[in-house]
mmCIF file of the C-alpha atoms, coordinates in Angstrom:
data_MODEL
# 
_entry.id   MODEL 
# 
loop_
_atom_site.group_PDB 
_atom_site.id 
_atom_site.type_symbol 
_atom_site.label_atom_id 
_atom_site.label_alt_id 
_atom_site.label_comp_id 
_atom_site.label_asym_id 
_atom_site.label_entity_id 
_atom_site.label_seq_id 
_atom_site.pdbx_PDB_ins_code 
_atom_site.Cartn_x 
_atom_site.Cartn_y 
_atom_site.Cartn_z 
_atom_site.occupancy 
_atom_site.B_iso_or_equiv 
_atom_site.pdbx_formal_charge 
_atom_site.auth_seq_id 
_atom_site.auth_comp_id 
_atom_site.auth_asym_id 
_atom_site.auth_atom_id 
_atom_site.pdbx_PDB_model_num 
ATOM 1   C CA . MET A 1 1   ? 172.534 -179.006 117.762 1.00 0.00 ? 1   MET A CA 1 
ATOM 2   C CA . SER A 1 2   ? 172.451 -176.592 120.590 1.00 0.00 ? 2   SER A CA 1 
ATOM 3   C CA . GLU A 1 3   ? 171.624 -172.611 119.391 1.00 0.00 ? 3   GLU A CA 1 
ATOM 4   C CA . LEU A 1 4   ? 175.220 -172.244 119.960 1.00 0.00 ? 4   LEU A CA 1 
ATOM 5   C CA . SER A 1 5   ? 176.515 -174.291 117.990 1.00 0.00 ? 5   SER A CA 1 
ATOM 6   C CA . GLU A 1 6   ? 174.051 -173.355 115.124 1.00 0.00 ? 6   GLU A CA 1 
ATOM 7   C CA . ARG A 1 7   ? 175.426 -170.027 115.299 1.00 0.00 ? 7   ARG A CA 1 
ATOM 8   C CA . GLU A 1 8   ? 179.019 -170.795 115.642 1.00 0.00 ? 8   GLU A CA 1 
ATOM 9   C CA . HIS A 1 9   ? 178.294 -172.575 112.058 1.00 0.00 ? 9   HIS A CA 1 
ATOM 10  C CA . PHE A 1 10  ? 176.204 -170.452 110.355 1.00 0.00 ? 10  PHE A CA 1 
ATOM 11  C CA . GLU A 1 11  ? 179.105 -168.033 110.948 1.00 0.00 ? 11  GLU A CA 1 
ATOM 12  C CA . ARG A 1 12  ? 182.122 -170.281 110.301 1.00 0.00 ? 12  ARG A CA 1 
ATOM 13  C CA . VAL A 1 13  ? 180.164 -171.153 106.855 1.00 0.00 ? 13  VAL A CA 1 
ATOM 14  C CA . ILE A 1 14  ? 180.089 -166.815 106.180 1.00 0.00 ? 14  ILE A CA 1 
ATOM 15  C CA . GLU A 1 15  ? 183.922 -166.577 106.922 1.00 0.00 ? 15  GLU A CA 1 
ATOM 16  C CA . VAL A 1 16  ? 184.366 -169.230 104.510 1.00 0.00 ? 16  VAL A CA 1 
ATOM 17  C CA . LEU A 1 17  ? 182.378 -167.643 101.789 1.00 0.00 ? 17  LEU A CA 1 
ATOM 18  C CA . GLN A 1 18  ? 183.689 -164.632 102.576 1.00 0.00 ? 18  GLN A CA 1 
ATOM 19  C CA . ALA A 1 19  ? 187.373 -165.652 102.059 1.00 0.00 ? 19  ALA A CA 1 
ATOM 20  C CA . GLU A 1 20  ? 186.250 -167.348 98.534  1.00 0.00 ? 20  GLU A CA 1 
ATOM 21  C CA . LEU A 1 21  ? 185.037 -164.159 97.691  1.00 0.00 ? 21  LEU A CA 1 
ATOM 22  C CA . VAL A 1 22  ? 188.187 -162.986 98.283  1.00 0.00 ? 22  VAL A CA 1 
ATOM 23  C CA . ASN A 1 23  ? 189.975 -166.019 96.267  1.00 0.00 ? 23  ASN A CA 1 
ATOM 24  C CA . VAL A 1 24  ? 187.838 -165.491 93.565  1.00 0.00 ? 24  VAL A CA 1 
ATOM 25  C CA . ALA A 1 25  ? 188.793 -161.827 93.353  1.00 0.00 ? 25  ALA A CA 1 
ATOM 26  C CA . ILE A 1 26  ? 192.562 -162.352 93.552  1.00 0.00 ? 26  ILE A CA 1 
ATOM 27  C CA . HIS A 1 27  ? 192.318 -164.914 90.809  1.00 0.00 ? 27  HIS A CA 1 
ATOM 28  C CA . MET A 1 28  ? 190.705 -162.622 88.722  1.00 0.00 ? 28  MET A CA 1 
ATOM 29  C CA . SER A 1 29  ? 192.723 -159.926 88.902  1.00 0.00 ? 29  SER A CA 1 
ATOM 30  C CA . LEU A 1 30  ? 196.264 -161.716 88.869  1.00 0.00 ? 30  LEU A CA 1 
ATOM 31  C CA . ASP A 1 31  ? 195.470 -163.515 85.609  1.00 0.00 ? 31  ASP A CA 1 
ATOM 32  C CA . SER A 1 32  ? 193.420 -160.571 83.624  1.00 0.00 ? 32  SER A CA 1 
ATOM 33  C CA . HIS A 1 33  ? 197.012 -158.319 84.846  1.00 0.00 ? 33  HIS A CA 1 
ATOM 34  C CA . ALA A 1 34  ? 199.009 -161.233 83.378  1.00 0.00 ? 34  ALA A CA 1 
ATOM 35  C CA . ARG A 1 35  ? 197.233 -161.264 79.863  1.00 0.00 ? 35  ARG A CA 1 
ATOM 36  C CA . MET A 1 36  ? 197.296 -157.242 79.427  1.00 0.00 ? 36  MET A CA 1 
ATOM 37  C CA . LEU A 1 37  ? 200.838 -157.449 80.683  1.00 0.00 ? 37  LEU A CA 1 
ATOM 38  C CA . TYR A 1 38  ? 201.560 -159.812 77.613  1.00 0.00 ? 38  TYR A CA 1 
ATOM 39  C CA . ALA A 1 39  ? 199.600 -158.404 75.395  1.00 0.00 ? 39  ALA A CA 1 
ATOM 40  C CA . ARG A 1 40  ? 201.196 -154.981 75.974  1.00 0.00 ? 40  ARG A CA 1 
ATOM 41  C CA . GLU A 1 41  ? 204.842 -156.537 75.890  1.00 0.00 ? 41  GLU A CA 1 
ATOM 42  C CA . ILE A 1 42  ? 204.740 -158.386 72.639  1.00 0.00 ? 42  ILE A CA 1 
ATOM 43  C CA . ARG A 1 43  ? 203.218 -155.445 71.221  1.00 0.00 ? 43  ARG A CA 1 
ATOM 44  C CA . THR A 1 44  ? 206.073 -153.001 72.053  1.00 0.00 ? 44  THR A CA 1 
ATOM 45  C CA . MET A 1 45  ? 208.554 -156.027 70.913  1.00 0.00 ? 45  MET A CA 1 
ATOM 46  C CA . ALA A 1 46  ? 206.942 -156.617 67.363  1.00 0.00 ? 46  ALA A CA 1 
ATOM 47  C CA . ASN A 1 47  ? 207.152 -152.773 66.911  1.00 0.00 ? 47  ASN A CA 1 
ATOM 48  C CA . ASN A 1 48  ? 210.443 -152.400 67.892  1.00 0.00 ? 48  ASN A CA 1 
ATOM 49  C CA . LEU A 1 49  ? 211.768 -155.322 65.296  1.00 0.00 ? 49  LEU A CA 1 
ATOM 50  C CA . ARG A 1 50  ? 209.541 -154.210 62.642  1.00 0.00 ? 50  ARG A CA 1 
ATOM 51  C CA . HIS A 1 51  ? 211.258 -150.235 63.266  1.00 0.00 ? 51  HIS A CA 1 
ATOM 52  C CA . ARG A 1 52  ? 215.182 -151.913 63.174  1.00 0.00 ? 52  ARG A CA 1 
ATOM 53  C CA . ALA A 1 53  ? 214.097 -154.356 59.813  1.00 0.00 ? 53  ALA A CA 1 
ATOM 54  C CA . LEU A 1 54  ? 212.344 -151.240 58.305  1.00 0.00 ? 54  LEU A CA 1 
ATOM 55  C CA . THR A 1 55  ? 215.643 -148.925 58.579  1.00 0.00 ? 55  THR A CA 1 
ATOM 56  C CA . GLY A 1 56  ? 217.933 -151.978 57.544  1.00 0.00 ? 56  GLY A CA 1 
ATOM 57  C CA . GLU A 1 57  ? 219.259 -152.374 60.803  1.00 0.00 ? 57  GLU A CA 1 
ATOM 58  C CA . ILE A 1 58  ? 218.612 -156.154 60.994  1.00 0.00 ? 58  ILE A CA 1 
ATOM 59  C CA . SER A 1 59  ? 217.180 -158.342 58.107  1.00 0.00 ? 59  SER A CA 1 
ATOM 60  C CA . TRP A 1 60  ? 213.643 -159.639 58.376  1.00 0.00 ? 60  TRP A CA 1 
ATOM 61  C CA . ARG A 1 61  ? 214.451 -163.287 58.690  1.00 0.00 ? 61  ARG A CA 1 
ATOM 62  C CA . ILE A 1 62  ? 216.556 -162.063 61.594  1.00 0.00 ? 62  ILE A CA 1 
ATOM 63  C CA . ALA A 1 63  ? 213.305 -160.077 63.019  1.00 0.00 ? 63  ALA A CA 1 
ATOM 64  C CA . ALA A 1 64  ? 211.038 -163.245 62.526  1.00 0.00 ? 64  ALA A CA 1 
ATOM 65  C CA . GLU A 1 65  ? 213.154 -165.248 64.461  1.00 0.00 ? 65  GLU A CA 1 
ATOM 66  C CA . GLN A 1 66  ? 213.517 -162.948 67.100  1.00 0.00 ? 66  GLN A CA 1 
ATOM 67  C CA . ALA A 1 67  ? 209.797 -162.077 67.462  1.00 0.00 ? 67  ALA A CA 1 
ATOM 68  C CA . ASN A 1 68  ? 209.142 -165.530 67.221  1.00 0.00 ? 68  ASN A CA 1 
ATOM 69  C CA . GLU A 1 69  ? 211.378 -166.713 70.446  1.00 0.00 ? 69  GLU A CA 1 
ATOM 70  C CA . THR A 1 70  ? 210.514 -163.418 71.928  1.00 0.00 ? 70  THR A CA 1 
ATOM 71  C CA . ARG A 1 71  ? 207.069 -164.209 72.062  1.00 0.00 ? 71  ARG A CA 1 
ATOM 72  C CA . ASN A 1 72  ? 207.216 -167.608 73.665  1.00 0.00 ? 72  ASN A CA 1 
ATOM 73  C CA . VAL A 1 73  ? 209.451 -166.959 75.924  1.00 0.00 ? 73  VAL A CA 1 
ATOM 74  C CA . LEU A 1 74  ? 206.893 -163.744 77.170  1.00 0.00 ? 74  LEU A CA 1 
ATOM 75  C CA . MET A 1 75  ? 204.171 -166.611 76.585  1.00 0.00 ? 75  MET A CA 1 
ATOM 76  C CA . ASP A 1 76  ? 205.696 -169.029 78.954  1.00 0.00 ? 76  ASP A CA 1 
ATOM 77  C CA . MET A 1 77  ? 206.812 -166.281 81.397  1.00 0.00 ? 77  MET A CA 1 
ATOM 78  C CA . MET A 1 78  ? 203.565 -165.011 81.793  1.00 0.00 ? 78  MET A CA 1 
ATOM 79  C CA . ARG A 1 79  ? 201.957 -168.033 82.542  1.00 0.00 ? 79  ARG A CA 1 
ATOM 80  C CA . SER A 1 80  ? 204.331 -168.927 85.222  1.00 0.00 ? 80  SER A CA 1 
ATOM 81  C CA . ARG A 1 81  ? 202.714 -165.506 86.767  1.00 0.00 ? 81  ARG A CA 1 
ATOM 82  C CA . SER A 1 82  ? 199.354 -166.286 85.999  1.00 0.00 ? 82  SER A CA 1 
ATOM 83  C CA . THR A 1 83  ? 197.522 -168.754 88.668  1.00 0.00 ? 83  THR A CA 1 
ATOM 84  C CA . PRO A 1 84  ? 196.819 -172.504 87.948  1.00 0.00 ? 84  PRO A CA 1 
ATOM 85  C CA . VAL A 1 85  ? 193.604 -171.378 86.784  1.00 0.00 ? 85  VAL A CA 1 
ATOM 86  C CA . GLY A 1 86  ? 194.165 -169.140 84.496  1.00 0.00 ? 86  GLY A CA 1 
ATOM 87  C CA . ARG A 1 87  ? 197.181 -170.959 82.662  1.00 0.00 ? 87  ARG A CA 1 
ATOM 88  C CA . ALA A 1 88  ? 195.430 -174.037 82.667  1.00 0.00 ? 88  ALA A CA 1 
ATOM 89  C CA . ALA A 1 89  ? 192.659 -171.860 80.600  1.00 0.00 ? 89  ALA A CA 1 
ATOM 90  C CA . ALA A 1 90  ? 196.137 -170.424 78.476  1.00 0.00 ? 90  ALA A CA 1 
ATOM 91  C CA . GLN A 1 91  ? 196.950 -173.695 78.021  1.00 0.00 ? 91  GLN A CA 1 
ATOM 92  C CA . LYS A 1 92  ? 193.567 -175.446 76.619  1.00 0.00 ? 92  LYS A CA 1 
ATOM 93  C CA . MET A 1 93  ? 193.596 -172.898 73.733  1.00 0.00 ? 93  MET A CA 1 
ATOM 94  C CA . LYS A 1 94  ? 197.181 -172.929 73.016  1.00 0.00 ? 94  LYS A CA 1 
ATOM 95  C CA . ILE A 1 95  ? 199.705 -175.659 74.919  1.00 0.00 ? 95  ILE A CA 1 
ATOM 96  C CA . SER A 1 96  ? 203.166 -174.011 73.871  1.00 0.00 ? 96  SER A CA 1 
ATOM 97  C CA . GLY A 1 97  ? 203.921 -171.699 71.078  1.00 0.00 ? 97  GLY A CA 1 
ATOM 98  C CA . LEU A 1 98  ? 204.630 -172.766 67.481  1.00 0.00 ? 98  LEU A CA 1 
ATOM 99  C CA . SER A 1 99  ? 208.420 -172.785 65.946  1.00 0.00 ? 99  SER A CA 1 
ATOM 100 C CA . LEU A 1 100 ? 209.293 -170.689 63.449  1.00 0.00 ? 100 LEU A CA 1 
ATOM 101 C CA . ASN A 1 101 ? 209.486 -173.240 61.308  1.00 0.00 ? 101 ASN A CA 1 
ATOM 102 C CA . GLU A 1 102 ? 205.566 -173.753 61.666  1.00 0.00 ? 102 GLU A CA 1 
ATOM 103 C CA . MET A 1 103 ? 205.194 -170.098 61.430  1.00 0.00 ? 103 MET A CA 1 
ATOM 104 C CA . VAL A 1 104 ? 206.762 -170.110 58.601  1.00 0.00 ? 104 VAL A CA 1 
ATOM 105 C CA . ALA A 1 105 ? 204.717 -172.688 56.977  1.00 0.00 ? 105 ALA A CA 1 
ATOM 106 C CA . ARG A 1 106 ? 201.742 -171.582 58.264  1.00 0.00 ? 106 ARG A CA 1 
ATOM 107 C CA . LYS A 1 107 ? 202.106 -167.487 56.608  1.00 0.00 ? 107 LYS A CA 1 
ATOM 108 C CA . ILE A 1 108 ? 202.793 -169.256 53.596  1.00 0.00 ? 108 ILE A CA 1 
ATOM 109 C CA . ARG A 1 109 ? 199.617 -171.124 53.298  1.00 0.00 ? 109 ARG A CA 1 
ATOM 110 C CA . GLU A 1 110 ? 198.103 -167.442 54.425  1.00 0.00 ? 110 GLU A CA 1 
ATOM 111 C CA . ILE A 1 111 ? 199.668 -165.505 52.008  1.00 0.00 ? 111 ILE A CA 1 
ATOM 112 C CA . PHE A 1 112 ? 200.051 -167.599 49.217  1.00 0.00 ? 112 PHE A CA 1 
ATOM 113 C CA . GLY A 1 113 ? 197.948 -170.378 49.035  1.00 0.00 ? 113 GLY A CA 1 
ATOM 114 C CA . SER A 1 114 ? 198.378 -173.989 50.366  1.00 0.00 ? 114 SER A CA 1 
ATOM 115 C CA . GLY A 1 115 ? 200.608 -175.134 47.413  1.00 0.00 ? 115 GLY A CA 1 
ATOM 116 C CA . ALA A 1 116 ? 203.238 -172.571 47.385  1.00 0.00 ? 116 ALA A CA 1 
ATOM 117 C CA . THR A 1 117 ? 206.507 -173.952 49.118  1.00 0.00 ? 117 THR A CA 1 
ATOM 118 C CA . PHE A 1 118 ? 209.387 -171.801 50.718  1.00 0.00 ? 118 PHE A CA 1 
ATOM 119 C CA . ASP A 1 119 ? 211.920 -172.745 48.811  1.00 0.00 ? 119 ASP A CA 1 
ATOM 120 C CA . ARG A 1 120 ? 210.066 -171.850 45.316  1.00 0.00 ? 120 ARG A CA 1 
ATOM 121 C CA . LEU A 1 121 ? 209.532 -168.002 46.813  1.00 0.00 ? 121 LEU A CA 1 
ATOM 122 C CA . THR A 1 122 ? 211.405 -165.273 45.377  1.00 0.00 ? 122 THR A CA 1 
ATOM 123 C CA . GLU A 1 123 ? 213.342 -163.219 48.374  1.00 0.00 ? 123 GLU A CA 1 
ATOM 124 C CA . PRO A 1 124 ? 211.002 -160.151 48.780  1.00 0.00 ? 124 PRO A CA 1 
ATOM 125 C CA . GLN A 1 125 ? 208.422 -162.789 49.045  1.00 0.00 ? 125 GLN A CA 1 
ATOM 126 C CA . LYS A 1 126 ? 210.256 -164.201 51.724  1.00 0.00 ? 126 LYS A CA 1 
ATOM 127 C CA . ASN A 1 127 ? 210.336 -160.521 53.264  1.00 0.00 ? 127 ASN A CA 1 
ATOM 128 C CA . LYS A 1 128 ? 206.660 -160.703 53.259  1.00 0.00 ? 128 LYS A CA 1 
ATOM 129 C CA . VAL A 1 129 ? 206.747 -164.138 55.152  1.00 0.00 ? 129 VAL A CA 1 
ATOM 130 C CA . TYR A 1 130 ? 208.938 -162.930 57.461  1.00 0.00 ? 130 TYR A CA 1 
ATOM 131 C CA . ARG A 1 131 ? 207.809 -159.744 57.865  1.00 0.00 ? 131 ARG A CA 1 
ATOM 132 C CA . ALA A 1 132 ? 203.921 -161.073 58.535  1.00 0.00 ? 132 ALA A CA 1 
ATOM 133 C CA . ILE A 1 133 ? 205.641 -163.380 61.556  1.00 0.00 ? 133 ILE A CA 1 
ATOM 134 C CA . VAL A 1 134 ? 207.134 -160.233 62.791  1.00 0.00 ? 134 VAL A CA 1 
ATOM 135 C CA . GLU A 1 135 ? 203.531 -158.698 62.548  1.00 0.00 ? 135 GLU A CA 1 
ATOM 136 C CA . SER A 1 136 ? 201.507 -161.675 63.228  1.00 0.00 ? 136 SER A CA 1 
ATOM 137 C CA . ALA A 1 137 ? 204.017 -161.835 66.758  1.00 0.00 ? 137 ALA A CA 1 
ATOM 138 C CA . GLY A 1 138 ? 202.705 -158.437 68.059  1.00 0.00 ? 138 GLY A CA 1 
ATOM 139 C CA . LYS A 1 139 ? 199.472 -159.264 68.120  1.00 0.00 ? 139 LYS A CA 1 
ATOM 140 C CA . SER A 1 140 ? 197.309 -161.240 70.830  1.00 0.00 ? 140 SER A CA 1 
ATOM 141 C CA . ASN A 1 141 ? 193.915 -162.262 70.790  1.00 0.00 ? 141 ASN A CA 1 
ATOM 142 C CA . ALA A 1 142 ? 191.441 -159.447 70.751  1.00 0.00 ? 142 ALA A CA 1 
ATOM 143 C CA . ARG A 1 143 ? 188.261 -161.877 71.741  1.00 0.00 ? 143 ARG A CA 1 
ATOM 144 C CA . ILE A 1 144 ? 190.318 -162.770 75.011  1.00 0.00 ? 144 ILE A CA 1 
ATOM 145 C CA . ASN A 1 145 ? 191.396 -159.187 75.577  1.00 0.00 ? 145 ASN A CA 1 
ATOM 146 C CA . VAL A 1 146 ? 188.280 -158.125 75.752  1.00 0.00 ? 146 VAL A CA 1 
ATOM 147 C CA . LEU A 1 147 ? 187.367 -160.665 77.960  1.00 0.00 ? 147 LEU A CA 1 
ATOM 148 C CA . MET A 1 148 ? 190.300 -160.251 80.506  1.00 0.00 ? 148 MET A CA 1 
ATOM 149 C CA . ARG A 1 149 ? 189.262 -156.550 80.896  1.00 0.00 ? 149 ARG A CA 1 
ATOM 150 C CA . ASN A 1 150 ? 185.683 -157.222 82.012  1.00 0.00 ? 150 ASN A CA 1 
ATOM 151 C CA . VAL A 1 151 ? 187.294 -159.946 84.435  1.00 0.00 ? 151 VAL A CA 1 
ATOM 152 C CA . SER A 1 152 ? 189.615 -157.404 85.344  1.00 0.00 ? 152 SER A CA 1 
ATOM 153 C CA . HIS A 1 153 ? 186.849 -155.233 86.576  1.00 0.00 ? 153 HIS A CA 1 
ATOM 154 C CA . ALA A 1 154 ? 184.721 -157.841 88.020  1.00 0.00 ? 154 ALA A CA 1 
ATOM 155 C CA . GLY A 1 155 ? 188.020 -158.709 89.959  1.00 0.00 ? 155 GLY A CA 1 
ATOM 156 C CA . ARG A 1 156 ? 188.422 -155.266 91.094  1.00 0.00 ? 156 ARG A CA 1 
ATOM 157 C CA . GLY A 1 157 ? 184.412 -154.700 92.211  1.00 0.00 ? 157 GLY A CA 1 
ATOM 158 C CA . LEU A 1 158 ? 185.163 -158.266 94.109  1.00 0.00 ? 158 LEU A CA 1 
ATOM 159 C CA . ILE A 1 159 ? 188.170 -156.767 95.557  1.00 0.00 ? 159 ILE A CA 1 
ATOM 160 C CA . ILE A 1 160 ? 186.403 -153.598 97.021  1.00 0.00 ? 160 ILE A CA 1 
ATOM 161 C CA . LEU A 1 161 ? 183.157 -155.566 97.927  1.00 0.00 ? 161 LEU A CA 1 
ATOM 162 C CA . SER A 1 162 ? 184.961 -157.974 100.065 1.00 0.00 ? 162 SER A CA 1 
ATOM 163 C CA . VAL A 1 163 ? 187.160 -154.912 101.357 1.00 0.00 ? 163 VAL A CA 1 
ATOM 164 C CA . GLY A 1 164 ? 184.006 -153.068 102.592 1.00 0.00 ? 164 GLY A CA 1 
ATOM 165 C CA . ILE A 1 165 ? 182.761 -156.640 104.613 1.00 0.00 ? 165 ILE A CA 1 
ATOM 166 C CA . ALA A 1 166 ? 186.031 -156.325 106.368 1.00 0.00 ? 166 ALA A CA 1 
ATOM 167 C CA . ILE A 1 167 ? 186.060 -153.262 107.340 1.00 0.00 ? 167 ILE A CA 1 
ATOM 168 C CA . TYR A 1 168 ? 182.098 -153.239 108.671 1.00 0.00 ? 168 TYR A CA 1 
ATOM 169 C CA . ASN A 1 169 ? 182.987 -156.562 110.493 1.00 0.00 ? 169 ASN A CA 1 
ATOM 170 C CA . ILE A 1 170 ? 186.179 -154.890 111.833 1.00 0.00 ? 170 ILE A CA 1 
ATOM 171 C CA . SER A 1 171 ? 183.881 -151.335 112.720 1.00 0.00 ? 171 SER A CA 1 
ATOM 172 C CA . THR A 1 172 ? 180.731 -153.668 114.564 1.00 0.00 ? 172 THR A CA 1 
ATOM 173 C CA . ALA A 1 173 ? 183.047 -155.840 116.440 1.00 0.00 ? 173 ALA A CA 1 
ATOM 174 C CA . ASP A 1 174 ? 183.897 -155.521 120.391 1.00 0.00 ? 174 ASP A CA 1 
ATOM 175 C CA . ASP A 1 175 ? 187.906 -155.960 119.973 1.00 0.00 ? 175 ASP A CA 1 
ATOM 176 C CA . LYS A 1 176 ? 188.456 -154.498 116.344 1.00 0.00 ? 176 LYS A CA 1 
ATOM 177 C CA . VAL A 1 177 ? 192.147 -155.510 116.563 1.00 0.00 ? 177 VAL A CA 1 
ATOM 178 C CA . ALA A 1 178 ? 191.244 -159.171 116.804 1.00 0.00 ? 178 ALA A CA 1 
ATOM 179 C CA . THR A 1 179 ? 188.335 -159.192 114.087 1.00 0.00 ? 179 THR A CA 1 
ATOM 180 C CA . ALA A 1 180 ? 191.133 -157.622 111.525 1.00 0.00 ? 180 ALA A CA 1 
ATOM 181 C CA . GLY A 1 181 ? 193.710 -159.950 112.404 1.00 0.00 ? 181 GLY A CA 1 
ATOM 182 C CA . GLN A 1 182 ? 191.189 -162.592 111.532 1.00 0.00 ? 182 GLN A CA 1 
ATOM 183 C CA . GLU A 1 183 ? 189.823 -161.147 108.296 1.00 0.00 ? 183 GLU A CA 1 
ATOM 184 C CA . ILE A 1 184 ? 193.508 -160.716 107.010 1.00 0.00 ? 184 ILE A CA 1 
ATOM 185 C CA . GLY A 1 185 ? 193.976 -164.382 107.965 1.00 0.00 ? 185 GLY A CA 1 
ATOM 186 C CA . LEU A 1 186 ? 190.708 -165.684 106.538 1.00 0.00 ? 186 LEU A CA 1 
ATOM 187 C CA . ALA A 1 187 ? 191.726 -163.553 103.544 1.00 0.00 ? 187 ALA A CA 1 
ATOM 188 C CA . GLY A 1 188 ? 195.689 -164.949 102.837 1.00 0.00 ? 188 GLY A CA 1 
ATOM 189 C CA . ALA A 1 189 ? 194.333 -168.112 103.542 1.00 0.00 ? 189 ALA A CA 1 
ATOM 190 C CA . GLY A 1 190 ? 191.612 -168.404 101.086 1.00 0.00 ? 190 GLY A CA 1 
ATOM 191 C CA . ILE A 1 191 ? 194.109 -166.560 98.669  1.00 0.00 ? 191 ILE A CA 1 
ATOM 192 C CA . GLY A 1 192 ? 196.740 -169.509 99.679  1.00 0.00 ? 192 GLY A CA 1 
ATOM 193 C CA . GLY A 1 193 ? 194.345 -172.573 99.490  1.00 0.00 ? 193 GLY A CA 1 
ATOM 194 C CA . GLY A 1 194 ? 192.862 -171.646 96.379  1.00 0.00 ? 194 GLY A CA 1 
ATOM 195 C CA . ILE A 1 195 ? 196.782 -171.523 94.504  1.00 0.00 ? 195 ILE A CA 1 
ATOM 196 C CA . ALA A 1 196 ? 197.846 -174.332 95.879  1.00 0.00 ? 196 ALA A CA 1 
ATOM 197 C CA . GLY A 1 197 ? 194.272 -176.521 95.288  1.00 0.00 ? 197 GLY A CA 1 
ATOM 198 C CA . GLY A 1 198 ? 194.514 -175.436 91.795  1.00 0.00 ? 198 GLY A CA 1 
ATOM 199 C CA . ALA A 1 199 ? 198.122 -176.331 91.159  1.00 0.00 ? 199 ALA A CA 1 
ATOM 200 C CA . ALA A 1 200 ? 197.702 -180.099 93.071  1.00 0.00 ? 200 ALA A CA 1 
ATOM 201 C CA . ALA A 1 201 ? 194.745 -180.078 90.596  1.00 0.00 ? 201 ALA A CA 1 
ATOM 202 C CA . GLY A 1 202 ? 196.425 -178.940 87.992  1.00 0.00 ? 202 GLY A CA 1 
ATOM 203 C CA . LEU A 1 203 ? 198.868 -182.238 88.360  1.00 0.00 ? 203 LEU A CA 1 
ATOM 204 C CA . VAL A 1 204 ? 196.043 -184.424 88.744  1.00 0.00 ? 204 VAL A CA 1 
ATOM 205 C CA . CYS A 1 205 ? 194.409 -183.657 85.821  1.00 0.00 ? 205 CYS A CA 1 
ATOM 206 C CA . GLY A 1 206 ? 196.918 -182.425 83.497  1.00 0.00 ? 206 GLY A CA 1 
ATOM 207 C CA . PRO A 1 207 ? 197.657 -179.161 81.698  1.00 0.00 ? 207 PRO A CA 1 
ATOM 208 C CA . GLY A 1 208 ? 194.565 -177.295 79.762  1.00 0.00 ? 208 GLY A CA 1 
ATOM 209 C CA . ALA A 1 209 ? 192.487 -178.303 82.033  1.00 0.00 ? 209 ALA A CA 1 
ATOM 210 C CA . PRO A 1 210 ? 190.759 -175.521 83.080  1.00 0.00 ? 210 PRO A CA 1 
ATOM 211 C CA . VAL A 1 211 ? 187.762 -176.784 84.772  1.00 0.00 ? 211 VAL A CA 1 
ATOM 212 C CA . CYS A 1 212 ? 189.678 -179.220 86.946  1.00 0.00 ? 212 CYS A CA 1 
ATOM 213 C CA . ALA A 1 213 ? 192.172 -175.938 88.025  1.00 0.00 ? 213 ALA A CA 1 
ATOM 214 C CA . SER A 1 214 ? 188.980 -174.099 89.046  1.00 0.00 ? 214 SER A CA 1 
ATOM 215 C CA . VAL A 1 215 ? 187.142 -176.939 91.069  1.00 0.00 ? 215 VAL A CA 1 
ATOM 216 C CA . GLY A 1 216 ? 190.659 -177.273 92.746  1.00 0.00 ? 216 GLY A CA 1 
ATOM 217 C CA . ALA A 1 217 ? 191.131 -174.064 93.654  1.00 0.00 ? 217 ALA A CA 1 
ATOM 218 C CA . PHE A 1 218 ? 187.644 -173.353 95.054  1.00 0.00 ? 218 PHE A CA 1 
ATOM 219 C CA . ILE A 1 219 ? 188.158 -176.644 97.439  1.00 0.00 ? 219 ILE A CA 1 
ATOM 220 C CA . GLY A 1 220 ? 191.517 -175.535 98.750  1.00 0.00 ? 220 GLY A CA 1 
ATOM 221 C CA . GLY A 1 221 ? 190.212 -172.166 99.393  1.00 0.00 ? 221 GLY A CA 1 
ATOM 222 C CA . ALA A 1 222 ? 187.579 -173.508 101.769 1.00 0.00 ? 222 ALA A CA 1 
ATOM 223 C CA . LEU A 1 223 ? 189.731 -176.047 103.100 1.00 0.00 ? 223 LEU A CA 1 
ATOM 224 C CA . ALA A 1 224 ? 191.838 -173.366 103.941 1.00 0.00 ? 224 ALA A CA 1 
ATOM 225 C CA . ALA A 1 225 ? 189.704 -170.758 104.982 1.00 0.00 ? 225 ALA A CA 1 
ATOM 226 C CA . PHE A 1 226 ? 187.743 -173.407 106.973 1.00 0.00 ? 226 PHE A CA 1 
ATOM 227 C CA . GLY A 1 227 ? 190.818 -174.151 108.781 1.00 0.00 ? 227 GLY A CA 1 
ATOM 228 C CA . MET A 1 228 ? 191.738 -171.065 109.621 1.00 0.00 ? 228 MET A CA 1 
ATOM 229 C CA . SER A 1 229 ? 188.150 -170.297 110.523 1.00 0.00 ? 229 SER A CA 1 
ATOM 230 C CA . LEU A 1 230 ? 188.492 -173.054 112.940 1.00 0.00 ? 230 LEU A CA 1 
ATOM 231 C CA . PHE A 1 231 ? 191.612 -171.690 114.434 1.00 0.00 ? 231 PHE A CA 1 
ATOM 232 C CA . TYR A 1 232 ? 190.181 -168.274 115.501 1.00 0.00 ? 232 TYR A CA 1 
# 
């Protein structure tokens, strides 16, 4: 391999790694944003339903029904806004939301013990179960929230780093316009390839396989960035 081809090969590897840096950063930022938005929306929803039930506008049963249904809808909506990797990780923790009957059974066991049945509960006891469902619908996993906040900070840091590298490359290039276009093209290819690769891996591995989706996202981003690098 000649000196020139070795240099070109090295530069392509660096370009692919830079595109992967952007790919990882965007994945982290999108998934953490979706998680924080989900936590905020379910908290607002539950507070509103609790207030309406306390003021007598609706019954606790209706509040529980609406809270459980809305939480499941919001969960599916936010997963659709996540990356394939984030969606697979969420599905691994919980493949889908629980039905109202499942939530009622769970809260009865938690509050009154495993021997209690819904039919034997008094009306105030039933309302206690319904209220617990409303309260539960407004809470997200605190451990996951902390993790995703850290992921968000790390993602923003990687974005700042990748932008800094791009600015340096542009500022030191002879043809700044062409280099700027190349930087944008490589970043876009890395992101698009990562999303497509993660989605393809999800189809192959099925739901709830974050490792498989992550590998697919990494390979997809690398291949797309390498192809774009050859184009330039």
